[in-house]
C-alpha positions as CSV (number, residue, x, y, z in Angstrom):
1,X,58.8,134.6,75.6
2,X,55.5,133.9,73.0
3,X,52.9,134.8,74.8
4,X,49.8,132.7,74.8
5,X,46.3,132.8,73.2
6,X,44.0,129.9,75.5
7,X,40.1,128.8,74.6
8,X,38.5,127.7,77.6
9,X,36.0,125.0,76.8
10,X,32.7,124.9,79.5
11,X,30.7,127.8,81.0
12,X,29.9,127.0,84.1
13,X,31.2,127.9,87.7
14,X,34.5,125.4,87.2
15,X,35.2,126.9,83.8
16,X,35.1,130.6,85.5
17,X,37.6,129.1,88.3
18,X,39.6,128.5,85.4
19,X,39.4,131.3,83.3
20,X,40.3,133.2,86.3
21,X,43.3,131.4,86.6
22,X,44.7,131.4,83.9
23,X,43.9,135.4,83.1
24,X,46.8,136.0,86.0
25,X,49.3,134.4,84.4
26,X,51.9,136.8,82.3
27,X,51.8,133.7,79.3
28,X,48.6,134.6,78.5
29,X,47.8,136.9,75.5
30,X,44.4,136.5,74.5
31,X,41.7,135.0,76.7
32,X,38.0,132.8,75.6
33,X,35.4,130.8,76.4
34,X,32.5,128.8,74.6
35,X,29.9,129.2,75.6
36,X,30.6,131.0,79.2
37,X,28.9,132.8,81.1
38,X,27.7,136.3,82.8
39,X,30.7,136.4,85.0
40,X,33.0,134.7,82.3
41,X,32.6,137.3,79.9
42,X,34.1,140.0,82.5
43,X,37.6,138.2,82.3
44,X,37.1,136.3,78.5
45,X,35.7,137.1,75.1
46,X,32.6,134.7,75.0
47,X,31.2,133.4,72.2
48,X,27.8,131.7,73.1
49,X,26.6,131.0,70.2
50,X,28.7,128.0,69.8
51,X,28.2,124.3,71.2
52,X,30.4,122.5,72.7
53,X,30.3,119.6,70.3
54,X,30.0,121.3,67.0
55,X,33.7,120.1,67.0
56,X,34.0,122.0,63.2
57,X,32.8,125.4,64.3
58,X,35.3,125.1,67.7
59,X,37.9,124.9,64.9
60,X,36.7,127.0,63.1
61,X,36.9,129.4,65.8
62,X,40.4,128.6,66.7
63,X,41.3,129.3,63.8
64,X,40.4,132.7,63.1
65,X,41.2,133.7,66.4
66,X,45.2,132.1,66.3
67,X,44.5,129.9,69.6
68,X,47.0,127.9,70.8
69,X,45.8,126.3,73.7
70,X,42.8,124.4,74.2
71,X,41.2,123.8,77.8
72,X,38.8,121.7,77.7
73,X,36.3,122.2,80.8
74,X,33.9,119.7,81.4
75,X,33.5,116.1,80.4
76,X,31.2,116.0,77.1
77,X,33.9,117.7,74.0
78,X,36.4,114.6,76.2
79,X,34.2,111.7,75.6
80,X,33.1,112.6,72.3
81,X,36.6,112.9,70.8
82,X,37.4,116.7,70.9
83,X,41.1,115.8,71.4
84,X,41.1,113.1,68.8
85,X,39.3,116.2,66.6
86,X,42.8,118.3,66.6
87,X,45.5,115.5,66.4
88,X,47.9,116.7,63.5
89,X,46.4,120.6,64.3
90,X,49.3,123.3,65.3
91,X,46.1,123.9,68.2
92,X,47.7,121.8,71.6
93,X,44.2,120.4,73.4
94,X,44.8,119.9,77.0
95,X,42.1,117.2,77.8
96,X,42.3,112.8,76.8
97,X,41.8,111.4,74.4
98,X,38.3,109.7,73.5
99,X,40.0,106.2,74.5
100,X,40.9,107.6,78.1
101,X,37.9,109.7,78.9
102,X,35.8,106.7,79.2
103,X,36.9,106.0,82.6
104,X,34.4,108.9,82.3
105,X,31.9,108.5,79.9
106,X,31.7,104.5,81.2
107,X,30.6,103.7,84.7
108,X,30.5,100.0,83.5
109,X,33.9,100.1,81.8
110,X,35.5,102.1,84.4
111,X,34.4,99.8,86.8
112,X,35.3,96.8,85.0
113,X,38.7,98.6,84.9
114,X,38.9,98.7,88.3
115,X,38.3,95.2,89.1
116,X,40.4,94.0,86.4
117,X,43.7,96.0,87.8
118,X,42.5,95.0,91.6
119,X,42.1,98.8,92.6
120,X,39.8,98.8,95.2
121,X,36.0,99.7,94.1
122,X,32.7,98.5,95.7
123,X,31.2,95.5,94.6
124,X,29.4,95.4,91.4
125,X,26.9,93.6,89.4
126,X,26.3,95.3,85.1
127,X,22.9,95.3,84.0
128,X,21.9,96.0,80.0
129,X,17.8,95.3,80.3
130,X,15.2,96.2,83.3
131,X,14.0,92.8,83.3
132,X,18.0,91.6,85.0
133,X,18.1,94.5,87.0
134,X,14.9,93.7,88.3
135,X,15.5,90.5,88.7
136,X,18.7,90.5,90.7
137,X,16.6,93.4,93.0
138,X,13.9,90.7,93.9
139,X,16.1,88.5,95.5
140,X,18.5,90.4,97.4
141,X,17.9,92.1,100.9
142,X,21.1,94.2,101.8
143,X,20.0,98.2,101.9
144,X,20.8,100.2,101.0
145,X,22.2,99.9,97.7
146,X,23.8,102.3,95.0
147,X,22.5,101.9,91.4
148,X,24.3,104.4,88.8
149,X,23.4,105.6,84.9
150,X,26.3,103.9,82.8
151,X,26.4,107.2,81.1
152,X,27.3,110.7,81.5
153,X,24.1,112.7,83.1
154,X,25.8,115.9,84.7
155,X,26.1,114.9,88.3
156,X,23.1,113.6,88.9
157,X,22.9,109.8,87.7
158,X,23.9,107.8,90.4
159,X,20.8,107.2,93.0
160,X,20.9,106.0,96.3
161,X,18.2,103.1,97.1
162,X,17.4,102.6,100.8
163,X,14.7,100.0,99.8
164,X,13.3,97.3,97.6
165,X,10.6,100.0,96.3
166,X,12.6,102.5,96.0
167,X,15.6,100.1,94.0
168,X,12.7,99.2,91.5
169,X,11.6,102.9,91.1
170,X,14.8,104.0,90.2
171,X,15.9,101.4,87.7
172,X,12.5,101.9,86.0
173,X,13.5,105.9,85.9
174,X,17.0,105.3,84.5
175,X,16.2,102.6,82.1
176,X,12.4,102.2,80.7
177,X,11.5,105.9,81.3
178,X,14.8,107.2,80.4
179,X,15.2,109.3,83.2
180,X,18.9,110.4,82.5
181,X,17.9,108.9,77.9
182,X,20.5,106.7,76.7
183,X,23.0,107.4,79.7
184,X,20.9,104.7,81.7
185,X,20.5,102.0,78.9
186,X,23.4,100.2,81.1
187,X,22.6,100.8,85.1
188,X,25.7,99.7,87.6
189,X,24.0,98.3,90.8
190,X,26.6,98.7,93.6
191,X,27.5,98.2,97.4
192,X,26.3,101.0,99.5
193,X,29.8,101.8,101.5
194,X,30.6,104.8,104.1
195,X,32.4,107.2,104.3
196,X,33.5,110.5,104.0
197,X,34.1,111.6,100.1
198,X,37.2,112.4,98.8
199,X,38.5,113.9,95.4
200,X,41.6,113.2,94.7
201,X,42.9,114.9,91.5
202,X,46.0,114.4,89.6
203,X,47.8,116.2,86.7
204,X,49.0,113.5,84.5
205,X,51.0,113.0,80.8
206,X,51.4,109.3,80.0
207,X,53.7,107.5,82.8
208,X,54.0,110.5,85.4
209,X,52.3,112.3,87.5
210,X,51.4,115.4,89.5
211,X,48.9,115.8,92.6
212,X,46.5,118.5,93.5
213,X,44.9,119.5,96.2
214,X,42.4,117.0,97.5
215,X,38.8,117.9,98.7
216,X,36.1,117.1,99.9
217,X,32.7,117.2,97.9
218,X,28.9,117.4,99.4
219,X,27.0,115.9,96.7
220,X,23.8,115.7,97.9
221,X,21.0,119.1,97.6
222,X,20.1,118.9,101.9
223,X,21.4,119.6,105.0
224,X,23.0,116.3,106.2
225,X,23.5,114.9,103.0
226,X,19.3,114.7,102.6
227,X,18.0,114.3,99.8
228,X,19.0,113.4,95.7
229,X,22.3,113.7,94.3
230,X,23.6,117.6,92.6
231,X,27.0,118.2,90.3
232,X,27.8,119.3,93.8
233,X,26.3,121.7,96.6
234,X,29.7,123.1,98.2
235,X,33.8,121.8,98.7
236,X,36.4,122.2,101.3
237,X,40.1,121.9,100.3
238,X,42.2,120.5,101.9
239,X,39.9,118.1,104.1
240,X,41.1,118.4,107.6
241,X,40.5,114.5,108.3
242,X,43.1,113.5,105.8
243,X,46.3,113.1,107.7
244,X,49.4,112.3,105.9
245,X,49.4,109.1,106.7
246,X,46.0,108.6,105.4
247,X,47.0,110.4,101.8
248,X,49.8,108.2,101.5
249,X,48.1,104.9,102.4
250,X,45.6,106.2,98.9
251,X,48.5,106.8,96.9
252,X,50.5,103.4,97.6
253,X,46.7,101.3,97.6
254,X,45.2,103.6,94.2
255,X,46.7,106.3,92.7
256,X,50.2,104.9,92.1
257,X,48.2,101.6,90.5
258,X,45.8,103.4,88.5
259,X,48.4,104.9,86.3
260,X,50.5,101.7,85.2
261,X,46.8,100.7,84.9
262,X,45.9,102.9,82.3
263,X,49.2,102.8,80.7
264,X,48.7,98.3,80.5
265,X,45.0,99.3,78.9
266,X,46.9,100.9,75.7
267,X,46.3,104.5,76.8
268,X,48.7,107.6,77.1
269,X,46.5,110.3,79.0
270,X,47.4,113.8,79.4
271,X,44.9,115.2,81.3
272,X,43.6,115.8,84.8
273,X,42.7,112.5,86.3
274,X,40.0,113.0,88.9
275,X,39.4,109.8,91.6
276,X,36.0,110.0,93.6
277,X,37.0,108.1,96.7
278,X,34.9,106.8,99.7
279,X,37.5,106.9,102.9
280,X,36.9,104.9,105.9
281,X,39.0,105.2,108.9
282,X,41.1,101.9,107.6
283,X,40.5,102.3,103.9
284,X,39.7,104.4,100.7
285,X,37.6,102.6,97.7
286,X,37.2,104.8,94.4
287,X,33.6,105.5,93.7
288,X,33.8,107.5,89.9
289,X,37.0,108.3,87.9
290,X,36.6,112.0,86.2
291,X,38.8,112.7,83.0
292,X,38.7,116.5,84.1
293,X,39.0,118.7,86.6
294,X,35.6,118.9,89.4
295,X,33.3,121.0,89.6
296,X,33.0,122.5,92.3
297,X,37.1,121.0,93.1
298,X,38.0,123.4,90.2
299,X,36.4,126.3,92.4
300,X,38.6,125.8,95.3
301,X,42.1,124.0,93.6
302,X,43.0,126.7,92.0
303,X,42.7,129.7,94.7
304,X,44.9,127.6,96.5
305,X,47.6,127.6,93.6
306,X,50.8,129.9,94.0
307,X,51.5,128.2,90.6
308,X,51.2,129.8,87.1
309,X,47.9,127.9,85.5
310,X,48.7,128.3,82.5
311,X,52.8,127.5,82.4
312,X,52.1,124.5,83.9
313,X,49.6,123.6,81.1
314,X,52.2,124.6,78.9
315,X,55.1,122.2,80.4
316,X,52.5,119.1,80.4
317,X,51.5,119.3,77.0
318,X,55.9,119.9,76.0
319,X,55.7,116.5,78.0
320,X,57.5,118.3,80.6
321,X,55.4,117.5,84.0
322,X,58.8,115.9,85.0
323,X,60.2,119.5,85.4
324,X,57.1,120.8,87.8
325,X,56.7,121.4,91.5
326,X,53.6,123.4,91.9
327,X,53.4,125.7,94.8
328,X,51.0,125.9,97.1
329,X,49.2,129.0,98.9
330,X,49.4,127.5,102.7
331,X,45.5,128.2,103.4
332,X,41.7,126.7,103.3
333,X,39.3,127.4,100.9
334,X,35.5,126.3,101.3
335,X,33.1,127.0,98.2
336,X,28.6,127.2,98.5
337,X,27.0,126.7,95.9
338,X,23.9,128.3,95.4
339,X,21.5,127.2,93.3
340,X,18.1,127.6,91.4
341,X,14.6,126.7,93.8
342,X,13.9,123.0,92.6
343,X,17.8,122.1,91.3
344,X,18.2,119.2,90.5
345,X,15.0,118.9,89.4
346,X,13.0,122.1,87.3
347,X,13.9,125.0,88.2
348,X,12.7,128.4,86.7
349,X,15.2,131.2,84.9
350,X,15.8,134.9,84.7
351,X,15.7,135.1,88.9
352,X,17.4,138.8,89.7
353,X,20.1,138.9,91.8
354,X,21.8,141.2,94.3
355,X,24.4,141.7,96.4
356,X,27.4,140.7,93.6
357,X,28.9,143.9,93.8
358,X,28.8,144.1,97.8
359,X,31.1,140.4,97.6
360,X,33.5,141.8,96.0
361,X,34.6,144.6,97.6
362,X,35.0,141.5,100.3
363,X,38.1,140.2,101.0
364,X,39.1,136.5,100.6
365,X,36.0,135.7,99.2
366,X,35.3,135.3,95.5
367,X,32.3,134.6,93.6
368,X,32.4,132.2,90.4
369,X,29.2,132.8,88.3
370,X,28.0,128.7,86.9
371,X,24.1,129.7,85.4
372,X,23.9,133.2,85.1
373,X,23.7,136.1,82.2
374,X,23.4,139.6,82.4
375,X,21.2,142.4,81.1
376,X,21.8,145.7,81.1
377,X,24.4,145.8,83.7
378,X,22.3,143.2,85.8
379,X,22.9,139.9,86.7
380,X,20.2,137.0,85.7
381,X,19.9,133.3,87.4
382,X,20.2,131.0,84.2
383,X,20.8,127.3,85.4
384,X,20.4,124.9,88.4
385,X,23.8,126.1,90.1
386,X,23.7,129.6,89.6
387,X,27.0,130.9,91.7
388,X,29.9,129.4,93.7
389,X,31.0,131.8,96.9
390,X,34.0,130.9,97.4
391,X,36.3,131.4,100.7
392,X,39.8,132.1,101.9
393,X,40.9,131.6,105.2
394,X,44.4,130.2,107.3
395,X,41.7,127.5,109.1
396,X,39.2,126.1,108.1
397,X,37.2,127.6,110.6
398,X,37.8,130.9,109.2
399,X,36.8,129.7,105.3
400,X,34.0,128.4,106.0
401,X,33.2,131.8,107.8
402,X,33.9,134.0,105.2
403,X,31.9,132.2,102.6
404,X,28.7,132.4,104.3
405,X,29.1,135.9,105.1
406,X,29.5,136.3,101.0
407,X,26.9,134.1,100.7
408,X,24.8,136.4,103.6
409,X,25.1,139.6,100.4
410,X,23.4,137.7,98.1
411,X,19.6,137.5,97.2
412,X,17.5,136.0,94.6
413,X,14.2,134.5,94.6
414,X,14.4,131.0,95.6
415,X,17.6,130.8,96.3
416,X,18.4,127.6,97.7
417,X,22.1,126.3,99.5
418,X,23.3,124.0,101.9
419,X,24.5,124.8,105.7
420,X,26.8,122.5,106.9
421,X,29.6,122.8,104.6
422,X,33.1,122.3,105.5
423,X,30.9,121.5,109.2
């Protein structure tokens, strides 16, 4: 059996989880990561000097290191067309094409797509100028409402306005003051729907797909789902409230309709499709579609995957998804994200992280690095989301307890985390 050289693109907690899982494969020869982080550098060769959008340098690196497969972690390279860039080369890219990546790259594209194919999604309007958006706001009275930047904003481009004044400020921040740069030039204003968030991820190749474990994301920065949206403050898999009956209903009303709808648009999708939903007791609606593993969804889903991840990817890339039968550990997984003080706003870097050695000795507790760097054997903060502490347990309660026990061992100045993940 030929061993495989793999390059993972990305430098966050998701990519650390991907590298951790790939490193367990008997199929793996050498593992590389661009740019990587301090945690990833312990299991893969990292190259922090290469940009994720410098496709030529990535290609040169791939050729010189005899890369066979590129696993794309974050959305930006996919939206910029890295899959297309490598077309015609011998290197296989696990991730969708630039055309398919529009499902994440543009919320307007996705909302129109969902509407066209009658896939449940909250009611919405799209706006291309702040004047039109402000005129709309001045003529509605139903609050709260949801305001979304059209483009990529690292998970922070969604704001919930509780009244007209907040809505006006949100629109001006996005469209006039360019809070999210070009991502906020166009916006979606959407009805607010109450319910639980559900992350439903599937591996897709053309008309065939296979489920990953669903999970529940916690996006708000403070306990009780308060404060601004973030890239994710924690996650739990699988959600204990998701009954088999409700899951089947979601598959029928949403997931099974998505794949033929994508094909009807003339898109061949290969990779991971992430469907972010809001679920009430009787129905689910699609809030967003992403075209890669979620973060921190990957950090809770991959530890539950019993099957070999690299073998799975190889089979998908070789058109053998129909032969896949994923096996899972019968456990729960809880992730608590540790952030820098001030995140998702401004924050300081360079704070020394203590306690990681203690956590490494704990049973059923994992730490995935996100925004970290290292020097002389010490770890330092280097981002907004710094670490992901994951607890594994036979019950939901056990996984939550282990995660927070791990958190209690770690310290850095200004460390912030939610205390209610999974509760």
